[in-house]
ZARO-520156 format. One line per 4 residues: number of its first residue (from 1); for each residue x, y, z of N, C-alpha, C, O, CB. Coordinates in steps of 0.1 Angstrom, whole numbers, plus 2048, in hexadecimal, padded with zeros to 3 digits. Glycine has a CB too. Layout:
! residues N
NUM = X Y Z X Y Z X Y Z X Y Z X Y Z ~ ... .
//
This chain:
! residues 275
1 = 8EE 72D 7F6 8F1 739 801 8F4 745 7FC 8FA 746 7F1 8FD 736 80B ~ 8EF 750 804 8F0 75E 7FF 8FC 764 803 8FF 761 80F 8E5 766 802 ~ 904 76F 7FB 912 771 800 90E 781 801 909 786 7F7 920 76B 7F6 ~ 910 787 80B 90F 797 80C 919 79D 803 923 796 800 912 79C 81C .
5 = 918 7A8 7FE 923 7B0 7F8 92E 7B3 7FF 92D 7B6 80B 91E 7BD 7F5 ~ 939 7B2 7FB 944 7B3 802 94B 7C2 801 947 7C9 7F8 94D 7A9 7FC ~ 955 7C6 80A 959 7D6 808 95E 7D9 7FB 95A 7E3 7F6 965 7DB 812 ~ 966 7D0 7F4 96D 7D5 7E7 961 7D8 7DE 962 7E2 7D8 978 7CB 7E0 .
9 = 956 7CF 7DD 94D 7CE 7D3 942 7DB 7D6 93C 7E2 7CD 946 7BF 7D4 ~ 941 7DE 7E2 93C 7EA 7E6 940 7F4 7E4 937 7FD 7E2 93B 7EC 7EF ~ 94C 7F8 7E3 952 804 7DF 958 806 7D1 95D 810 7CE 95C 806 7E8 ~ 957 7FD 7C9 95A 7FD 7BC 952 807 7B4 959 80C 7AA 957 7EF 7B6 .
13 = 947 80C 7B5 940 814 7AE 946 823 7B2 94B 82A 7AA 92F 811 7B2 ~ 947 826 7BE 94C 830 7C2 95A 835 7BB 95C 841 7B8 94D 82F 7CF ~ 962 82B 7B9 96F 82D 7B4 96E 82D 7A5 977 833 79F 979 822 7B9 ~ 965 828 7A0 965 82A 792 95D 838 78E 961 83E 783 960 81E 78C .
17 = 954 83B 795 94F 84B 792 959 854 796 95B 85D 78D 943 84F 799 ~ 960 855 7A1 969 85E 7A5 977 85E 79E 97D 869 79D 96B 85C 7B2 ~ 97B 851 79A 98A 851 796 98A 84E 787 991 856 780 994 846 79E ~ 986 848 783 987 843 776 986 84B 76B 986 847 75F 97D 83A 774 .
21 = 93E 803 7DC 934 7FF 7D9 92D 7FA 7D2 929 7EE 7D5 931 802 7D9 ~ 927 800 7C7 920 7F5 7C2 923 7E7 7C7 924 7E4 7D3 921 7F5 7B4 ~ 925 7DD 7BC 929 7D1 7C0 933 7CB 7B7 92F 7C2 7AF 91E 7C8 7C2 ~ 93E 7D0 7B7 949 7CA 7AC 956 7CC 7B3 959 7D4 7BB 949 7D3 79D .
25 = 95E 7C3 7AF 96E 7C5 7B4 976 7CC 7AA 975 7C7 79E 975 7B7 7B8 ~ 97D 7D5 7AC 987 7DB 7A1 998 7DB 7A7 99B 7DC 7B3 982 7EB 79E ~ 99F 7DB 79E 9AD 7DD 7A2 9AD 7EB 7A6 9A8 7F3 79F 9B9 7DA 795 ~ 9B1 7EF 7B1 9B4 7FC 7B7 9C2 801 7B4 9C5 80C 7B9 9B2 7FC 7C5 .
29 = 9CB 7FA 7AD 9D7 800 7A6 9D3 807 799 9CD 801 78F 9E1 7F5 7A3 ~ 9D7 814 799 9CF 81B 78C 9D9 817 77F 9D5 81A 774 9CE 830 78D ~ 9E6 811 781 9F0 80D 777 9E9 800 771 9E1 7F9 777 9FF 80A 77E ~ 9ED 800 764 9E8 7F3 75D 9EF 7E7 761 9FB 7E7 760 9EA 7F4 74E .
33 = 9EA 7DF 766 9EF 7D0 76B 9E6 7C7 767 9DB 7C9 762 9EF 7CE 77B ~ 9EF 7B9 769 9E8 7AD 767 9DC 7AA 770 9DC 7B0 77A 9F1 7A1 769 ~ 9D2 7A3 76E 9C9 7A0 777 9D0 799 781 9DA 792 77F 9BF 79A 772 ~ 9C8 79C 78F 9CF 795 79B 9C0 791 7A3 9B5 797 7A3 9DB 7A1 7A6 .
37 = 9C4 786 7A8 9BB 77C 7B2 9B6 787 7BC 9BE 78F 7C1 9C3 76E 7BB ~ 9A9 788 7C0 9A2 791 7CA 99C 786 7D6 994 77E 7D1 995 79B 7C2 ~ 99F 785 7E2 99A 77C 7EB 995 783 7F6 99C 78A 7FD 9A2 773 7EE ~ 986 781 7FA 980 789 803 979 77D 80E 96E 778 80B 976 794 7FC .
41 = 980 77B 818 97B 770 821 978 776 82E 97E 780 833 984 765 822 ~ 96D 76E 834 968 774 841 963 768 849 95B 75F 845 95C 77F 840 ~ 96A 768 856 965 75F 860 963 766 86D 96B 76C 873 96F 753 863 ~ 955 764 871 94E 76C 87C 94B 763 887 94A 757 885 940 773 877 .
45 = 94B 769 892 947 762 89E 938 761 8A0 934 765 8AB 94E 767 8A9 ~ 92F 75D 895 920 75C 898 91D 74C 895 911 748 893 916 767 88E ~ 927 741 895 925 734 892 923 730 884 920 725 881 91B 730 899 ~ 926 739 87A 924 738 86B 933 734 867 93D 739 86D 91D 747 864 .
49 = 933 72C 85C 93F 72A 856 947 736 84F 942 740 84D 93D 71F 84D ~ 955 733 84C 95A 73A 845 958 740 837 957 736 830 963 736 845 ~ 956 74A 82F 952 74E 824 95A 755 81C 95E 75F 820 947 754 825 ~ 95E 750 80E 96A 757 807 966 757 7FB 961 74D 7F6 978 750 807 .
53 = 967 764 7F4 966 766 7E7 974 767 7E0 97E 76B 7E5 95D 772 7E5 ~ 972 762 7D4 97F 762 7CC 97D 769 7BE 973 765 7B7 984 754 7CA ~ 984 773 7BA 97F 778 7AA 98C 77B 7A6 996 777 7AC 973 786 7A9 ~ 98C 785 799 999 789 795 997 799 792 98C 79C 78E 99E 781 789 .
57 = 9A0 7A0 795 9A1 7AE 793 9A0 7B3 783 9A1 7AB 77A 9AE 7B3 799 ~ 99E 7BF 782 99F 7C3 775 9A7 7D2 776 9A7 7D7 781 98F 7C3 76D ~ 9AD 7D8 76A 9AF 7E4 76B 9A6 7EF 76A 99D 7ED 762 9B7 7E6 765 ~ 9A7 7FB 770 99B 805 770 998 809 764 98E 80F 763 99E 811 779 .
61 = 9A0 807 759 99A 807 74A 991 7FF 746 989 802 73E 9A3 806 741 ~ 992 7F1 74A 98A 7E7 746 97D 7E7 74A 979 7EC 755 990 7DC 748 ~ 975 7E1 742 965 7E0 745 965 7DA 755 96F 7D3 75A 95C 7D6 739 ~ 958 7DC 75B 958 7DA 76A 953 7CD 76B 948 7CC 770 950 7E5 773 .
65 = 959 7C3 766 956 7B4 766 960 7AD 76F 96D 7AF 76E 956 7AE 756 ~ 95B 7A3 777 964 79D 780 962 791 781 958 78D 788 964 7A3 78D ~ 96B 786 77B 968 77A 77A 96A 772 788 974 774 78F 970 775 770 ~ 962 769 78B 963 761 799 96F 756 795 970 751 78A 953 759 79E .
69 = 977 753 7A0 981 748 79E 97D 73B 7A4 97B 73A 7B0 98F 74B 7A3 ~ 97B 732 79A 972 724 79F 982 71B 79C 98C 71E 797 961 71F 792 ~ 97C 70E 7A5 986 703 7A7 992 707 7AD 99C 702 7A8 98A 6FE 79B ~ 992 710 7B8 99D 712 7BE 99D 709 7CB 993 702 7CC 99D 720 7C0 .
73 = 9A6 708 7D3 9A7 6FF 7DE 9A9 709 7ED 9B4 70F 7F1 9B6 6F3 7DB ~ 99F 709 7F3 9A1 710 7FE 9A0 708 80D 997 6FF 810 997 71C 7FE ~ 9A9 70C 814 9A8 705 823 9AA 70F 82D 9B3 717 82C 9B3 6F8 824 ~ 9A2 70D 838 9A3 714 842 9A7 70C 851 9A2 701 854 996 719 843 .
77 = 9B0 711 857 9B5 70B 863 9B3 715 871 9B0 721 870 9C4 707 861 ~ 9B6 70E 87B 9B8 719 887 9C1 712 891 9C5 707 890 9A8 71D 88F ~ 9C4 719 89A 9D1 717 8A4 9CA 70C 8AE 9D0 70A 8B9 9D8 728 8AE ~ 9C0 706 8AD 9BB 6FB 8B6 9BC 6EF 8AF 9B8 6E5 8B4 9AE 6FD 8BB .
81 = 9C1 6F0 8A1 9C2 6E0 89C 9B7 6DD 891 9B9 6D5 888 9BD 6D5 8AA ~ 9AC 6E8 891 9A0 6E7 888 9A7 6E9 878 9B0 6F1 876 993 6F3 88D ~ 9A1 6E2 870 9A4 6E5 861 99A 6DF 859 994 6D4 85C 9B1 6E0 85D ~ 998 6E5 84D 98B 6E2 843 98F 6E8 837 996 6F2 836 97D 6E9 848 .
85 = 989 6E1 82D 989 6E6 81F 97E 6EC 81A 974 6E5 819 98B 6DC 817 ~ 97D 6F8 816 970 700 812 96B 6FB 807 973 6F5 800 973 70F 80F ~ 95E 6FB 803 958 6F4 7F7 954 701 7EF 951 70C 7F4 94A 6EA 7FB ~ 953 6FF 7E3 94D 70A 7D9 93D 709 7D8 938 6FF 7D2 953 707 7C9 .
89 = 936 712 7DE 928 714 7DF 923 715 7D0 91C 70E 7CA 925 721 7E7 ~ 929 722 7CD 925 728 7BE 932 72D 7B9 93C 72F 7C1 917 736 7BD ~ 933 72F 7AD 940 734 7A5 947 73E 7AE 940 749 7B0 93D 73B 796 ~ 952 73D 7B3 959 748 7B8 959 749 7C8 961 74F 7CF 953 755 7B2 .
93 = 94D 742 7CD 947 744 7DB 94A 736 7E3 944 72B 7DF 936 748 7DC ~ 953 736 7ED 956 72B 7F3 952 72D 801 953 738 807 964 728 7F1 ~ 94D 721 808 949 71F 816 94E 714 81E 94E 709 819 93D 71F 817 ~ 951 716 82A 954 70D 835 948 704 839 93D 705 833 958 715 841 .
97 = 94B 6FC 842 942 6F4 848 942 6F2 859 938 6F3 860 942 6E8 841 ~ 94D 6F1 85C 94D 6EC 86A 957 6F6 874 955 6F7 880 953 6DC 86B ~ 960 6FD 86D 967 706 876 960 715 879 95D 71B 86F 976 707 871 ~ 95D 71A 884 957 726 887 95F 72E 88E 969 729 893 94C 725 88E .
101 = 95D 73E 88F 965 745 894 964 747 8A4 95A 74A 8AA 965 74F 88D ~ 971 744 8A8 971 746 8B9 97B 750 8BD 986 750 8B8 975 738 8C2 ~ 976 757 8C6 97F 762 8C9 98C 75F 8D1 98D 758 8DB 978 76C 8D1 ~ 997 765 8CA 9A5 75D 8D0 9AA 756 8C9 9B6 755 8CA 9A5 756 8DC .
105 = 9A5 74D 8BF 9AB 745 8B6 9AF 74D 8AA 9AA 757 8A6 9A2 73A 8B1 ~ 9BB 745 8A5 9C2 74B 899 9BE 742 88E 9BC 736 891 9D3 74C 89B ~ 9BC 747 882 9B7 73F 875 9C1 741 86C 9C8 74B 86B 9A9 744 86E ~ 9C1 738 864 9CB 738 857 9C2 732 84C 9BC 727 84C 9DC 72E 858 .
109 = 9C1 73C 841 9B7 73A 834 9C2 739 829 9C9 742 825 9AB 747 830 ~ 9C1 72C 824 9CC 72B 816 9C4 728 80A 9BC 71F 80A 9D9 71E 817 ~ 9C7 730 801 9C1 730 7F5 9CA 72D 7EA 9D4 734 7E7 9BA 73C 7F3 ~ 9C8 721 7E3 9D0 71C 7D8 9C9 71B 7CA 9C0 713 7C6 9D5 70D 7DC .
113 = 9CF 726 7C2 9C8 725 7B3 9D2 728 7AB 9DC 72F 7AF 9BD 72F 7AF ~ 9D3 725 79F 9DC 724 791 9EB 721 798 9F4 728 795 9DD 736 787 ~ 9ED 718 79F 9F9 716 7A4 A00 71E 7AC A0C 71D 7AE 9FF 714 79D ~ 9F8 725 7B2 9FF 730 7BF 9F5 72E 7C9 9E9 72B 7C7 A01 744 7BB .
117 = 9FD 731 7D6 9F6 72F 7E3 9F8 73D 7EA A02 743 7EB 9FC 722 7EE ~ 9ED 740 7ED 9E9 74F 7F4 9E3 74B 804 9DA 742 806 9DA 758 7EA ~ 9EA 752 80C 9E9 74C 81C 9E7 75A 826 9EE 763 828 9FA 742 820 ~ 9DE 758 82A 9D9 764 837 9D7 75C 844 9D1 752 845 9CA 76E 833 .
121 = 9DD 764 84E 9DC 762 85A 9D6 76C 862 9DB 777 862 9E7 760 85E ~ 9C7 768 86C 9C2 773 871 9BE 770 87F 9B7 766 880 9B8 778 869 ~ 9C1 776 88A 9BB 773 897 9AF 77B 899 9AE 787 897 9C5 776 8A3 ~ 9A5 774 89D 997 778 8A3 999 77F 8B1 99A 778 8BC 98D 76A 8A5 .
125 = 999 78B 8B1 99A 794 8BD 994 78E 8CB 987 78D 8CB 992 7A0 8B9 ~ 99A 78A 8D5 993 78A 8E2 999 791 8ED 9A5 793 8EC 992 77C 8E6 ~ 991 795 8F6 984 793 8F6 97E 79C 8ED 985 7A6 8E8 97D 795 903 ~ 972 798 8E9 969 7A2 8E0 965 7AD 8E7 95E 7AB 8F2 95D 79C 8D9 .
129 = 968 7B9 8E3 961 7C5 8E8 953 7C9 8E6 94F 7CD 8DB 968 7CE 8E3 ~ 949 7C9 8F1 93B 7CC 8EE 938 7D8 8E8 93F 7E2 8E9 934 7CD 8F9 ~ 92E 7D8 8E0 929 7E3 8D9 920 7EC 8E4 916 7E7 8E8 920 7DE 8CC ~ 925 7F7 8E7 91D 7FC 8F4 910 801 8F1 906 7FD 8F7 925 807 8FB .
133 = 90E 80D 8E6 903 813 8E3 905 81B 8D4 90F 820 8CF 8FF 81E 8F0 ~ 8F8 81B 8CF 8F7 81F 8C2 8ED 82C 8C3 8E1 82B 8C8 8F1 813 8B8 ~ 8F1 837 8BE 8E7 843 8BE 8EA 84B 8B1 8F1 846 8A7 8E9 84F 8CD ~ 8E5 857 8B1 8E5 85F 8A3 8E8 86D 8A8 8E6 870 8B4 8D5 85F 89A .
137 = 8EE 877 8A1 8EE 885 8A4 8EF 88B 896 8F1 885 88B 8FB 88A 8AF ~ 8EC 898 896 8EE 8A1 88D 8FA 8A5 88A 902 8A8 893 8E8 8AB 890 ~ 900 8A5 87D 90D 8A9 879 911 8B7 87C 908 8BF 87A 90F 8A6 86B ~ 91A 8BB 87F 91F 8CB 882 921 8D0 876 922 8DD 875 92D 8CD 88B .
141 = 922 8C9 86A 924 8CD 85D 917 8CF 854 918 8D3 848 92D 8C4 857 ~ 90A 8CB 858 900 8CC 852 8F7 8C4 85A 8F8 8B8 85D 902 8C9 844 ~ 8EA 8CF 85D 8E1 8CB 866 8D6 8C2 862 8CD 8BE 86A 8DC 8D5 86C ~ 8D8 8BE 855 8CF 8B5 850 8D4 8A6 84E 8CD 89D 84A 8CA 8BA 845 .
145 = 8E3 8A7 853 8EB 89A 851 8EA 893 85E 8EE 89A 867 8FA 89C 84C ~ 8E6 888 861 8E4 881 86B 8F0 875 86A 8F2 86F 860 8D4 87C 86A ~ 8F6 872 876 901 86B 876 900 862 884 8FB 865 88F 90D 875 876 ~ 905 853 87F 902 84B 88B 90E 84D 894 919 850 88F 8FE 83D 888 .
149 = 90B 84A 8A0 917 84B 8AB 919 83E 8B2 90F 838 8B7 915 858 8B7 ~ 923 83A 8B2 926 82C 8B9 92D 82E 8C6 935 836 8C7 930 822 8AF ~ 929 826 8D2 931 829 8DF 934 81B 8E2 92D 811 8E0 927 831 8EC ~ 940 81B 8E9 944 80D 8EC 951 80F 8F7 956 81B 8F6 948 803 8DC .
153 = 957 807 8FF 961 80A 906 96E 800 903 96E 7F4 905 95D 809 913 ~ 977 806 8FE 982 800 8FA 98D 7FB 904 992 804 90B 988 809 8F1 ~ 991 7EF 906 996 7E8 910 9A7 7ED 910 9AD 7F1 906 993 7D8 90E ~ 9AA 7EB 91B 9B8 7F0 91B 9C2 7E8 912 9C0 7DC 90F 9BD 7EF 92A .
157 = 9CB 7EE 90E 9D5 7E6 906 9D3 7EB 8F7 9C8 7EB 8F1 9D3 7D4 907 ~ 9DE 7F0 8F2 9E0 7F3 8E4 9DE 7E9 8DA 9E1 7DD 8DC 9EB 7F7 8E4 ~ 9D9 7EB 8CE 9D6 7DF 8C6 9C6 7DC 8C2 9C4 7D4 8B9 9DB 7D4 8CD ~ 9BD 7E2 8C9 9AF 7DF 8C6 9AB 7E6 8B8 9AF 7F1 8B6 9A5 7E4 8D3 .
161 = 9A3 7E1 8B0 9A2 7E5 8A3 993 7E1 8A0 98D 7D7 8A5 9AD 7DF 899 ~ 98C 7EA 898 97C 7EA 897 979 7EC 887 982 7EF 87E 975 7FA 8A1 ~ 96F 7E9 885 969 7EC 877 95A 7ED 87B 955 7E4 882 96C 7DF 86B ~ 953 7F7 877 946 7FA 876 93F 7FC 86A 943 805 863 944 803 87D .
165 = 933 7F5 866 92B 7F5 85D 920 7F9 85D 91A 7F4 867 929 7ED 859 ~ 917 803 856 90B 809 85A 900 806 84E 901 808 842 90E 819 85C ~ 8F5 802 854 8E9 7FD 84B 8DE 807 84C 8DB 80B 857 8E3 7EE 84F ~ 8DA 80C 842 8CE 816 842 8C1 80E 83B 8C0 80C 82F 8D2 825 838 .
169 = 8B7 80A 844 8AC 804 83F 8B0 7F5 838 8AB 7F1 82D 8A5 80E 835 ~ 8B9 7EF 840 8BD 7E2 83C 8C7 7E2 82F 8CB 7D7 82B 8AF 7DA 838 ~ 8CB 7EC 829 8D4 7EF 820 8E1 7F2 825 8E2 7F9 830 8D0 7F9 818 ~ 8EC 7EC 81E 8F9 7EF 825 900 7FA 81E 901 7FB 812 901 7E4 825 .
173 = 906 806 828 90B 811 823 91A 80B 81D 921 803 823 90B 81C 82F ~ 91D 810 811 92B 80B 80D 936 811 814 942 80D 813 92D 80D 7FD ~ 934 81C 81D 93F 822 824 946 819 82D 93F 811 832 93A 82D 82A ~ 951 819 82F 95B 811 838 95E 819 845 964 824 844 968 80E 831 .
177 = 95C 815 850 95F 81D 85D 968 817 867 964 816 873 954 81F 865 ~ 977 813 863 982 80F 86B 984 816 875 982 822 873 98C 80F 865 ~ 988 811 883 98C 819 88D 995 80F 896 992 804 897 97F 821 894 ~ 9A1 815 89D 9A8 80D 8A5 9AB 818 8B1 9A8 824 8B0 9B5 807 89D .
181 = 9B3 812 8BD 9B2 818 8C8 9BF 822 8CA 9C3 826 8D5 9B1 80D 8D2 ~ 9C5 824 8BF 9D3 82B 8BE 9D1 839 8CA 9D9 83D 8D2 9D7 831 8AA ~ 9C6 83E 8C9 9C3 84A 8D0 9B9 849 8DE 9B6 852 8E5 9BC 853 8C4 ~ 9B4 83C 8DF 9A9 839 8E8 9AA 82E 8EF 9A0 82A 8F5 99E 838 8E1 .
185 = 9B7 828 8F1 9BB 81C 8F7 9B5 81E 906 9BA 827 90D 9CA 81A 8F5 ~ 9AC 814 90B 9A4 811 919 99B 81E 91A 997 820 925 9B0 80F 929 ~ 998 825 911 98D 82F 914 97F 82C 910 97D 821 90A 990 83B 90E ~ 974 834 912 967 836 90E 968 83B 8FC 96E 845 8F9 960 841 918 .
189 = 962 834 8F5 964 83A 8E7 953 83E 8E3 94A 836 8E4 96D 82E 8DC ~ 952 849 8DF 947 84D 8D9 94D 853 8C9 954 85D 8C8 940 857 8E3 ~ 948 84E 8C0 94C 850 8B3 942 852 8A9 93A 848 8A7 955 845 8AF ~ 940 85D 8A3 937 85F 897 93B 858 88C 947 858 88A 935 86C 894 .
193 = 931 851 883 937 84B 877 933 857 86C 928 859 867 92F 83A 874 ~ 93D 85D 86A 93B 86B 860 939 865 851 943 861 84B 949 876 861 ~ 92D 866 84B 92A 863 83E 921 86F 839 918 874 840 924 854 83D ~ 924 872 82D 91D 87C 826 911 876 81D 913 86C 815 927 885 81D .
197 = 904 87B 81E 8FB 876 816 8FA 87B 807 8FF 886 804 8EF 879 81D ~ 8F4 873 7FD 8F4 87B 7F2 8FF 878 7E9 909 871 7EC 8F3 887 7F5 ~ 8FE 87E 7DB 90C 87C 7D4 90A 870 7CA 903 866 7CB 919 878 7E0 ~ 911 872 7C0 913 86B 7B3 917 85C 7B8 913 853 7B2 91E 872 7A8 .
201 = 920 85B 7C3 925 84E 7C8 91A 846 7D2 91C 83B 7D6 932 852 7CF ~ 910 84E 7D5 904 847 7DD 8F7 848 7DA 8EF 84C 7E3 904 84A 7E8 ~ 8F3 843 7CC 8E7 847 7C8 8DB 840 7CD 8D0 842 7C8 8E6 846 7BB ~ 8DC 839 7D8 8D3 836 7E0 8D1 83A 7EC 8C9 834 7F4 8D3 82C 7E2 .
205 = 8DA 846 7EF 8DA 84D 7FC 8DA 846 808 8D2 847 811 8CF 854 7FE ~ 8E7 83B 808 8E4 832 813 8EE 83A 81F 8EE 837 82A 8EA 821 810 ~ 8F4 845 81A 8FE 84B 825 8F3 854 82D 8F4 855 839 90C 856 81D ~ 8E9 85A 827 8DD 864 82E 8D4 85E 835 8CC 856 830 8D5 86B 826 .
209 = 8D6 861 842 8CC 85B 84A 8C1 867 84D 8C5 873 84F 8D3 855 858 ~ 8B5 862 84E 8AA 86B 853 8A2 866 85D 8A4 85B 860 8A1 86E 848 ~ 899 86C 865 890 869 86D 886 85D 86A 87E 85D 861 88B 874 86E ~ 885 853 873 87F 849 86E 886 83C 867 882 831 867 877 84E 865 .
213 = 890 841 863 899 836 85D 89C 82A 869 89B 82D 875 8A9 83D 858 ~ 89E 81B 864 8A4 813 86D 8B1 813 86A 8B5 80F 85F 89E 805 86E ~ 8BA 817 874 8C9 815 873 8CF 809 87B 8CC 807 887 8CF 821 878 ~ 8D7 802 874 8DD 7F7 87A 8ED 7F8 877 8F2 7FB 86C 8D6 7E9 874 .
217 = 8F4 7F6 884 904 7F8 881 90A 7EA 886 903 7E2 88E 90C 805 88C ~ 914 7E6 881 91A 7DD 882 928 7DF 887 930 7E4 880 918 7D7 878 ~ 92B 7DB 893 93B 7DA 89A 941 7CE 897 93D 7C3 89C 93D 7DC 8AB ~ 94B 7CF 890 956 7C5 88F 962 7C7 897 967 7D2 897 95B 7C3 883 .
221 = 967 7BC 89F 974 7BD 8A7 97A 7B8 89C 974 7AF 897 976 7B6 8B5 ~ 986 7BC 897 98F 7B6 88A 99E 7B5 88F 9A2 7BB 899 98D 7C2 87C ~ 9A5 7AE 888 9B5 7AC 889 9BA 7BA 886 9B4 7C1 87E 9BC 79F 87E ~ 9C6 7BF 88D 9CC 7CA 888 9D0 7CA 878 9CF 7D4 871 9D8 7CD 891 .
225 = 9D5 7BE 874 9DA 7BD 866 9CC 7C0 85B 9CD 7C5 850 9E2 7AE 863 ~ 9BF 7BA 861 9B4 7BE 85A 9AD 7CD 85A 9A5 7D3 853 9AB 7B4 85F ~ 9B3 7D1 865 9AE 7E0 867 9B6 7E8 85D 9B1 7F2 858 9B1 7E6 876 ~ 9C5 7E4 85A 9CD 7EB 853 9C7 7EA 842 9C8 7F3 83A 9DC 7E6 857 .
229 = 9C3 7DF 83F 9BD 7DD 834 9B0 7E8 82F 9AE 7EF 825 9BA 7CF 836 ~ 9A8 7E6 83A 99C 7EF 837 99E 7FF 839 997 808 834 991 7EA 840 ~ 9A9 802 843 9AE 810 845 9B4 815 836 9B0 820 831 9BB 80F 851 ~ 9BD 80E 830 9C1 810 824 9B7 810 818 9B8 818 80E 9CB 809 823 .
233 = 9AE 805 81A 9A3 808 80E 99C 812 811 996 817 807 999 7FE 80C ~ 99A 816 81B 991 822 81F 996 830 818 98F 838 811 992 824 831 ~ 9A4 830 81B 9AD 83C 818 9AB 83D 807 9A9 848 802 9BF 838 81F ~ 9AC 831 7FF 9AA 832 7F1 99C 836 7EF 99B 840 7E7 9AE 826 7EA .
237 = 992 831 7F3 983 833 7F0 982 843 7F4 97C 84B 7EC 978 828 7FA ~ 986 849 800 980 855 800 989 85F 7F9 983 86A 7F7 97E 858 80D ~ 995 85C 7F6 99D 864 7EE 997 866 7DF 998 870 7D8 9AB 85F 7EC ~ 990 85D 7DD 987 85D 7D1 98E 85F 7C3 989 864 7B9 97D 869 7D3 .
241 = 99B 85C 7C4 9A4 85B 7B7 9A6 869 7B5 9A4 86D 7AA 99D 853 7A8 ~ 9A9 871 7BC 9AC 881 7BA 9BA 87F 7B1 9C2 876 7B3 9AF 88C 7CC ~ 9BC 887 7A7 9C8 889 7A2 9D5 88B 7A9 9DF 888 7A4 9C6 892 79A ~ 9D5 892 7B5 9DF 891 7BE 9E3 884 7C4 9EE 883 7CA 9DB 89B 7C7 .
245 = 9DB 87C 7C4 9DF 870 7C9 9E0 865 7BF 9DC 866 7B4 9D5 86D 7D3 ~ 9E7 858 7C3 9EA 84D 7BB 9E5 842 7C2 9EC 83C 7C9 9F8 84B 7B8 ~ 9D7 83E 7C1 9D4 833 7CC 9DC 827 7C8 9E1 825 7BD 9C4 82F 7CD ~ 9DE 81F 7D5 9E5 812 7D3 9DA 808 7D8 9CF 80B 7DC 9F4 812 7DB .
249 = 9E0 7FA 7D7 9D7 7F0 7DD 9D8 7F1 7EC 9E2 7F4 7F2 9DB 7E2 7D8 ~ 9CC 7ED 7F1 9CC 7EC 7FF 9D7 7E2 806 9DB 7D8 7FF 9BE 7E8 802 ~ 9DA 7E4 812 9E1 7D9 816 9DC 7CC 81C 9D5 7CC 826 9E9 7DD 81F ~ 9DE 7C3 813 9D8 7B5 813 9E0 7AE 822 9EA 7B3 826 9DC 7AD 803 .
253 = 9DA 7A5 826 9DF 79C 830 9E2 78E 82A 9E3 785 832 9D6 79C 83C ~ 9E2 78C 81F 9E3 781 815 9F1 781 812 9F7 78C 811 9DA 784 808 ~ 9F8 777 811 A07 775 80B A04 771 7FB 9F9 76D 7F8 A10 768 814 ~ A0D 773 7F3 A0E 76E 7E6 A09 777 7DC A08 773 7D0 A08 763 7E4 .
257 = A05 783 7E1 A01 790 7D7 9F5 790 7D3 9F2 796 7C9 A08 791 7CB ~ 9EC 789 7DB 9DB 78B 7DA 9D7 798 7DE 9DE 79D 7E7 9D3 780 7E2 ~ 9CC 79E 7D9 9C5 7A8 7DE 9BC 7A4 7E7 9B9 798 7E8 9C0 7AE 7D5 ~ 9B6 7AB 7EF 9AA 7A7 7FB 9AF 7A5 808 9B9 7AA 80C 9A2 799 7F7 .
261 = 9A7 79D 80F 9AA 79D 81D 9A3 78F 821 99A 789 81B 9A4 7AA 825 ~ 9A9 78A 82E 9A1 77E 837 99E 785 844 9A7 78B 84B 9AC 76F 83B ~ 990 785 849 98F 78B 856 988 782 860 97D 77E 85C 987 797 856 ~ 98D 77D 86A 987 776 873 983 780 87E 98D 785 885 98F 76B 876 .
265 = 976 784 880 971 78E 889 965 78B 890 95F 781 88E 96E 799 882 ~ 963 794 899 955 793 8A1 94A 79B 89A 94E 7A2 890 956 798 8B1 ~ 93D 79C 89D 935 7A3 898 92B 7A5 8A3 925 79B 8A8 931 79E 88C ~ 928 7B1 8A5 91D 7B6 8AE 916 7C0 8A7 91C 7C8 8A0 922 7BD 8BB .
269 = 906 7C0 8A8 900 7C8 8A2 8F4 7D0 8AB 8EE 7CA 8B3 8FD 7C1 896 ~ 8F3 7DE 8A8 8E9 7E5 8AF 8E2 7EC 8A6 8E7 7F4 89D 8EF 7EE 8B9 ~ 8D4 7EB 8A7 8CA 7F2 89F 8C0 7FA 8A6 8BA 7F6 8B0 8C2 7E9 896 ~ 8BE 808 89F 8B5 811 8A7 8AF 817 89B 8B3 815 890 8BC 81C 8B1 .
273 = 8A4 81F 89D 89A 826 894 8A2 835 897 8A7 839 8A2 888 825 899 ~ 8A1 83B 88C 8A9 84B 88C 89F 853 890 894 853 889 8AF 851 87C ~ 8A0 85B 89B 894 862 8A0 890 86E 897 886 875 89A 897 867 8AE .
//
């Protein structure tokens, strides 16, 4: 089974270059500290089973190596009475078999390793907000900088949260685009995904769109606690470890002191050719 790069792994290279993406996980606390468990779990409403990655964090001064965590016991349950034990498909990579993502259901992921249990609850939002339209525009800050623009209608009632991921010619942009309805409750939303092309942290120019590119954007409806995780992670990444800031670990929805997240979410995808 092939596992897609996860957000923490995708942003790590940017953090290493700026503070101290590619595909490694690092401890985002710049103070020297013991290794911590990093959990990255996803359950999507696409009929596929839950997938979870377990690894250990390192200090920012250590070599950029991340050991997978094997022989852990992972269970997934839902509020409809479902329960399963995930199997270890490859070292540190665990996968379910029967439980799938259903909008409106609440899921509990329990990870036990080293005699410690880590638990996260996550509700898959319902109803799923449709992805209305995907287009592009030229940035006001650089006429050669093409930006993706997403359009959708936020339903009435505060608490709707979203995460957008962008692909250029099939390759995932490491940038994160979290959004909630604090200022757009019940309104039509037209939001540009503001990313700058080039730079040392983007050697493949995945942020830079040009005419003829295939642009794919994934819209996720996410739980508010998961939104808070990605919002704080995005703040750390975009701060770039500046001397005036002291990055902290993002707000995990796991108990027990683990890093990372568990997200039960919907996934809607639109693809266009950049004009």
